[in-house]
N, C-alpha and C positions, 0 to 999 in steps of 0.2 A: 228768589227764582220762582217760577211755578209751580204747583203740586204736579203735575202731571212729570214735570221735569224731574221732579226729586223723585216720582214715584220709578223711574226707570232705573235708579241706584238699585232696588230692591229685586233679587232674585223671585220671590213666591210673593204674588201681592194681588190682590182685587183690587181696583181702582172705580170710588161709586161716587157720584155726582160730577157736578161740574170742574172745571180746573179753575185753579182763583190763584190771587200773588200769594207767597206766599216772605212775611217779612222776619223771623226765626223760626228756630225748632227748640220746642221746652218742653220738658217731662214735668215738672213743678207748676199746678195748675193757680199757685198762689201769684205766680211770677209773669202770668201770661199775659201780652198785650193785643191789641190790635192786630191783625193780620197774623199772628202765630201761627204754627203747627201744633197743636198739643199732641204729643205721644204718649197713651196711657198705658204706662209699664205697669206689671202685673208685680210690686214687691214683696217684702214678707212680711211687712204689719199693714200695711196700707196698700188699696189696688186702686192704679190710676183710672181705672175704669169709673173708679164710686163719684171721681172729681170730673167729670166730662161736662157737668151742668154749670157746675164754678168755672170749668173754663172758657164755654161759650160766652157766660156772661162777662168775662174777664176780654173779650173780643174776639176769641180764637177763629181762624180763618176755617181751619179743616183740622181732623182728626186722624192720627194712627191709633187701631184696635187691633184686637188679637182676636182668632178668629173663633178661640174657644170661650170668651166671654159675651156673645153674643147677646144674651139676656141682657145687659148691663149698658148696650150700646144700640141695640138696633132701632127705639124708639126716637130717640136723635138721629140717627143716620137713616133709617128705611126711609125712601119716599124724597129722597134728595134733600131734607133739611139741613142737613149737614155735609160737605162734601166728606170723604174721608180714605184711607187706605186701610185694607183689612188685610193681616198679614199673622204667619204661624206665629212670631215670637218677637214682641214689639222692643222687647230690649235689646235683643240682636240689631232690627230694623231704627232704632233710638242711633246708634251708633254710626251707621251707614248715612244714615240722612245728615246728620249731625258734621260729617267730614264734606258730604255734597255741597251741603250748603255754603260749610263754609271756603268751598272750590279746592278740597284737598289739600291741605298745609303740608301735611305729610311727605306729599311727594315733592314739595317745594324747598326742603329740608334733608340735611343727615339726621336720622332719627336714633338715638341710643337708648336702650332697655335695658335696666339693671333690678334683676329681682333677686330672691335670695331671704332664707329668713332672718337675718342680722347682717347690719354693715350697708343697707343699698343707702341709706342717706349721705353719710359720708363717703363711700365711694361715689355716688353722684356728684356732690362739690368735688372733691378730687378730680373726676375727670374734665369737667367745668376748667378746674383751674390750669390743667395741664393741656387742654386744649386753649384755653386764651393766651399762654404761655406761647405756644404757636405761631399764635397772630391769628388763632379762627375765634370768630365771633360765638358766643353760645347762649341759650335760653336752657332753663332747665324748670322741674317740677318736681319738689320733694317733700318730705314730712314736714321742713322745717320752713324752707321758702319757694317759692316760684320766682322767676329770672326770667327778662326780656332783655337780650342785650345788655344796659346799663343799670336798668333798672330790676331792684331786688324788693321784693314784696315777701310780707309773712306769709303761708300758707293758712288760709282761713275759711278754707273749706272741712265740714265737718269730716273727711276722711282723706288719707293721705294721696289716693287717687279719687278724685271727682269723678260727677258723672259725664259721661263722651262729649255735650254739648259744651262743658265746660273746658274739657281738653280740648277739643277743636279750635273751641275761639282762641285760648292760648298759643297753639301753635298757630293761628291765624294772625295772630299781635306777633309771634316771631318773626314771621315770613314778611311783614309790615316793616319792622325795625331790622330787615337787612341780617338775621341771624345765619349763621352755617349749621350750627349743630344744636338740636333739640336732645335734651339728653333726660328723658323721664325714670323716675323712680316708679316701676312697675309691679304693682303688691299681685299679690293671688288672687285678693278679692277684685281688683280689677279686672283682672285677666279673665277672670272665670266669670265675670258680671258683663263682660262686654264691652266695656268702657272704655277700653283704650284700642279697640278694632278701629281700622282705618288711619291707626299712627305711621303706617307703612316703614317699619325697622328697619334699620342697615346693620347696627351692632346688636347684640344679644350677650348680658354679661349676669352670669351668676355668681354669688356670693358663699353662701352654703346654705344647707336646707337639714334645720332641726323638724321636728314632729309640733305644729304651730297649728292655731286658728281650726282645731277639730272640730269643735262646735260649728262650724259652717260647713267646711270640706267634708267633715263625718269618717275620713281615715287619711292615713298619709298617702297613701296612693292617688286620692284625689287631691290633694295638696300639691304632690309633686305633680302632678298632670297639668294642675292649674298654671304653675310655674313653668311648664314645658309649653304652654299656647306658645310664651315668648319664643321660643327658639322654633316652633314649627310655621310661626307668623313670617319668618327671615324670607322661605319661601314661596310665601304668597305675596310680599311686599312688591310695591311698584319698582322698575328697573330705572335707578337714576345713573346707570352709568358707573356706579364706585360696587367693587368688593360688598357680598355681605358676610359678617364675620360673625363667628359664636365664641365667646372667650369664658373658658371652665376653668374651677377650679378642680386641678389633678389630686389634690389631697382629699378631695369629698368624692363619698363614693354612686353619688349619684349623677357623675360628671358621665359617666358611659350611656346612662339615658336620655340624658341632653344631647348627646351628641347624635345619638340615634333620631332624632326627631327634625335633623335639619341636614341641607346638603351643602349649607355654607359652608367658607374655610373657617376650622379650627385651629385656634388659638388658646395653650393650655399655659397656666399660672400656678406654682407651687412654691413650700419650704421642705416641704417631706420627699415628694416625688420626681422623678424625671419630670421636665415642664418647659416649652419655650422659654417661659419668662419664670427665673427662679431668685429666690431671696437666701444668702449662703452666709452661713456664720453670724446670724442673727443674734446680736447683744443690746440690751436695756442701755439709756441714758437717759440723762435728767428728763423727766417725762416723755420719752419716745423710746426709740429705736435707729441703733444704726446694724447694717448689712450691706453685703456684695451684692448688688443686681446685675444677675447673669443672664444676656439675650442677644441673641444675633451673632453670636458666638464674642460677644465681648462681653467686659464686666465695667461696673463704674460704685463707686463707694456711694451709699445712699444714707443718710441721717435724716429722719421721719420724724416731724414733733410732734406725734399722737403716740399717745402710750398702749403697750399691748401687742402682743402677738396677732392678735385679730385685727387691729390695724394694718399691721405688716402686710396680712394679706388684703387688705382692701388697696393698701396703693401699689400692692402688683396686679390686681382684678383694674384700677387706674391706667397704668402705667402699660397693661398689655393693650387696652383701647387706645391710646396714643402711640405706641409704637404702629399698631396694626394700621392706623392713618397716617403714617409715616413721620411720626414725631421723631428724632434723632434719640437716642440713648441718654446725652451729654443733657439734652433739654430738658430729658423726662426728670434725670437725677436734680437737676436743678429746680425746675419748678415743685416736686414732691417736695425738697428742702424750704421750699418759700412758703408753704400751705399754713394757714395761720390758724385749722382746727375749725371746728363749728361749735354756737352756742349750744349748752345741756349736753354735751359731750363728754365726760371725765374731764370738766371744767373746774377746776380750783376755784374758790371765794377764801378773798385774804381781805380778813376784816382786824389784822393784829394780833386775830388768837396766835395760842403757841400751839394749836394743834390742827389738822388739816381738815378742810371742808371742801366735799366735792358733790359737784351734781352730776347725775346722767340719767339719760333716758331709758335705761335698764327697766322694761316693762313685760319681761315674758323668762321665764326661767332661766333660760341658755345664757342670754345676755346680761341676768342680774349675776350668775354664777362667773361668767368671764370676767366684768368689773369687780367683784369682792377678788378673787383669784388675784388679777392686778396688785387690786389694792393691799392683799395680804402681803405682796412680795416688798412692799414699799411701807407695810406698817413696824414701827418699831413699839407699840402699845397694843391698846384693844381697838380691834374697827367694829363702828358699831353702825348698823343702817337703819335706815329710816325708809318703808316704802308699802304699799298696800295693792290693789289690783283691781281693773276696771272691772263694771259690773254688768251684767244683763249679758253676759259672752264670753268665752273661754273660761268656763270655769275650770278646767283641768290645770291651768295656770298656777292656782291659787295655793294649794297645797303642795305643788312644784317650788314656785317660789319658796315658800315656809322653808323646805327643805334644802335648797340653795344655802338660805341663811343662815341655816341651825348647822351646816356643813364649814363655812367657810367666814362665817361673822361672831363676833362674841356676844354682841349683843343686838337685839333688833326690837324696833318701835315700830307696830303694824298700825297703818293710819289710813285715811281714805285717800284714792286717787282719782277716777271719777264711777262712784257708784251708779251714776243716772238714776232712775228708779228702784233699784235694788236695795234691800236693806242694806245700810252700812255695814252695822254689827254683823251679819250674815255673813258678808265677806273676809272680814278681818277674824271668823271663828274657823272660817276653811283655811285659810293662811296658817292661824294659828295649829289647824290638826297636822300640817306638812312638819312643823316643827316639833311638836308634840312624839309624833311619829319618831323623830331622830334624837330621841332623848330631851328635848330640852322640857324646862319648866317656867311657865308662866309666872311673872315676878322676879324670877332668879335669872332668867336668861331673856326673856322679851317681857313688852306689856302692850296694852292695845290702848291706841288714842288717838278718837276718828277726827278730832278737827286736826287736822294738818300743821297749823300754825303751833300749837300747844304740842304735836309731835315733836316738829323741829325743835323747839324751845328744850324739850325735854334731853333730847340725845343731845344738844349744844351742851347743856348745865352739865352733864355727866362726862363731859369730854375734859382732859387732861394734856398735858405735854407728851406728845408722841402718840396720840389716837388719831386716829381718823374717821371721821362722820362721812359716811354715803348718801348723801338723799335722792333717793332713786324712785326710776319712774315717771316723772314728770318731765324733766330734762328743761328744754324751750318751752314748752307748752305756757299757755298765758290764762289758763283759767280750768278752773274745777266744777265739773257737770253734779250737782245733785239733787235730785227730782228733776223737776224741767227749768230749775235754777241755774244761770251761768254766773261763777261766780270769778271777778278778774283774778288771777292769781300767776304767781313768777318764784319756785322755790329759790331762784338766785335772788331774789329782790328781797325775801324774806327772810335769808338767811344773812344777808347783808345788814337788815333792819336789827336782825335779834344779836348779832355779834356787836354793832355799834351800842346798841344798850350796854352788851355785857363786858364792853372793854373801853369805852371812851372814858 
């Protein structure tokens, strides 16, 4: 596309210099190739305007710059040395330009977005399973995977929601592959930072909302507003000849807030409150739940092979989406029963040991609390948990996770998660404060072992028949990041290796 053609996508802009052909839209100066349009984004740690020179050296044909950063770009742009688009907010511009460059792929797909504090990934994959069972071809982007038709890939992005150029490129791949539905895990960060602008949502879903990411959003109100953008976007998305739908959890106090943000048809789901889709008489079965699914004046018996009441909610959210898209209740029942589960989500590890080992992604206080509460119901002996907390952000999580472990586990082993550049010992000390505040004593109720392999080995060596060992926080992840080092890692693999050494 030509630069001036792309500029037409922006409401507020000043175009400087000659028109040029654009081969890509890029925000990372290290990945600029000849002919690219480099969008200088003012980030939290680095400012893309400081890397304009590097982008030009890489072959950038033009740049997008922010008006309030003029001192950083005027020497390169003024005098027509380099064509440029000047905008009030380069991050917003990045999303609009990426969508336009890829031909607005969201307008050629039915797009489902799922937001919420917990349960997003499981719900995304459940929706995909249900829609595939109805004969649709799906693509998805989740914490665990990206999927384009039949091709499933591990999510190798630094964040669950990557930047807009990657999101739009993935949507464009889906269009090329003949996908009917794109299902996107829509995080509060991704929504607040405009990474998901231009996705043209048709269905918006919320799982639950608790206080989280307050280091970024600063308040629960800001956090709620970020998630609310998903529902407000329904009213602004392209008309594709299909009804816009908002799927809300009627058991959540925040449901009324989200309902007020859109004119879309609202479909509710619940376990406790009256709702359009309800789970009645929920009862546990072996590593799952059984319930009656009531919807559209009918009922079916559902056996869901996912443990815990929280997964019943995830199943209901997915059922609400499928039913809103015309799937029959009987087909929904059958597809829910066939769902195989997700790697690293309450995944049992069997190495012939006489106790139970479970790996889960729970990496925030409420998620850890739910996982421990579920396992407590199934535990005949002691409940032992191994966990840490991410570094450099979300510090309020740490004491909260310690408190959850103190309340629901018999013993905790505190270890590294992804400390990044923060001192791992300092992170563990903050988690320990939560345990100590609840009356737990180091050495008797918990220990600190920063090396994660040693920590897991310690927990497994403690366990006897009837005990449950929960390895929490990493789930499906394939690395630990310490400083600038990315260390290959998989809790499931390490647990199997240690169990093999213990019981072979």
